[in-house]
N, C-alpha and C positions, 0 to 999 in steps of 0.2 A: 163476299167476293167469290167468283167462280174460278176454278182451276183453268190454266191456260190450255188451249187446244194443242195437243201434241203435234198435229200436222203443221201448224203455223208457228210453233214456239221457237224453232231454230232461228237464231238471229245473227249469228256470226260464224264464219268458217274457221275463225281463230280459236273457238272454244269447243269443248265437248258438248254435243247436242243433248246428251242424256243428263249430264250434270247441270247444264243450263236449264233444262226442263224442270228438274227437281228444285233448283234454286228459284225458278219462277213460281212454282207451286208453293214453295215456302213463303215467298213474298206475297202471294195472294192470300195466305193465311190458312190455318188448319192443317198444315202439312209440315212434318219434320222427320228427319231420318239420320241415323248415325252413319258417319262417313270418316274415312281416313284419307288425307290428301298428301301428295308428295309435292313439296315446294323447294325452292332454292335454299331456304334456311333450315329445312328439316321436314320431318313428317309431322303433320298436324292431324289430330283426331278429336272428334266431338260430335255434337248434334247440329246438323245443318238446319238453320232457322231463317226466317225472313228478316229483312232489314227493319220493318216496323217493330217486330218483337225484340230484335237486338238493341235498337235504340232505346226502347222502353226499359230493358234490363240495364243498359249502360246508365241511363238517367237515374234509375233507382240506386244503382251501386254508387254513383257520384253523390247522390242526395244523402245516403246513409253513412258515407265514409269521409266526406269532404268538409272543409271549413265553410265559413259564411259566404265567401265568394263562390265556392263550388256549389253551394245551395242555390245561389242565383243562376248559375250556369245550368244546373239541373232543371230549374224552372223554365229557362229558355229552351232547353231541349224538348220540352213538352210540345211547344209549337212546331218545332222541327219534326217531331214524331207525327203530329197531325198532318203536316204537309206531305211527309213520305207516304202515309196511308192513302191520302187523296191522290197523290201522283201514281202510286201503285195501281189504284183502281182505274185511273184514266189510261194507264199504259196497257191495260188488257186489250184495248182497241187498236193500238199502234205500238207494239212492243219495241223497245230499244235494247241494244246489247247490254248485258249486265256488266258492271265494273267490279263489284266486290261480292265475296261470299262471306256469310256470317255463321259462326259456330258458337254454341254455348257449351259449358262444361268441357272446354278444350284443353288438350295437352299437346305440347310440342316436344318431339324427341329431337334434340339437337344432334349435329353430326358426331359429337363425342359420346352419344348414347344416353346422355343425361336428360330425364324428362323435366319439362317446365310446365307446371300446372298454372294456368292463368284464367280460367273461367271463360271470359268472352274473348273471341278472336275475330278479326276482320282482315281479310287478305284479298289481294287482287286476283280476279278470276284468271287472267292471262298468265299468272305465275304458277298455276297448278299444272304440273307435268303429268300427273296420273292420280287415280283415286280408286277406292274400293268401298263397298258397303261395310258397315260395322266399325267398331272402335278397336284401338290397340289393346 
């Protein structure tokens, strides 16, 4: 996949164009970057990755830690993952606004200051109030 054109990548006035561009590049593949995001539930820090990679990591985590029913669900996620990869490739021609951001190796610092390490994180793009490059 090719990286989105920075001139045409802005898709919504409700989102930060630079964060949108980086998330689009991550979705296209071959791009990731450490970010810290300010959200209503706390500060989240991790590596921004694309949704295809995130779904693959989620599938593997479910497969290795779940029961028999979870194993079947993980197998079903493989077809979802393929659909996302194909949809991402098709979206290069007519991009739509992003709905979610995906992080791996994520840590959330709750309002009380306590860090919550949870690995994979998925959050709504519109809930991001601010961001910076790098991790906590």
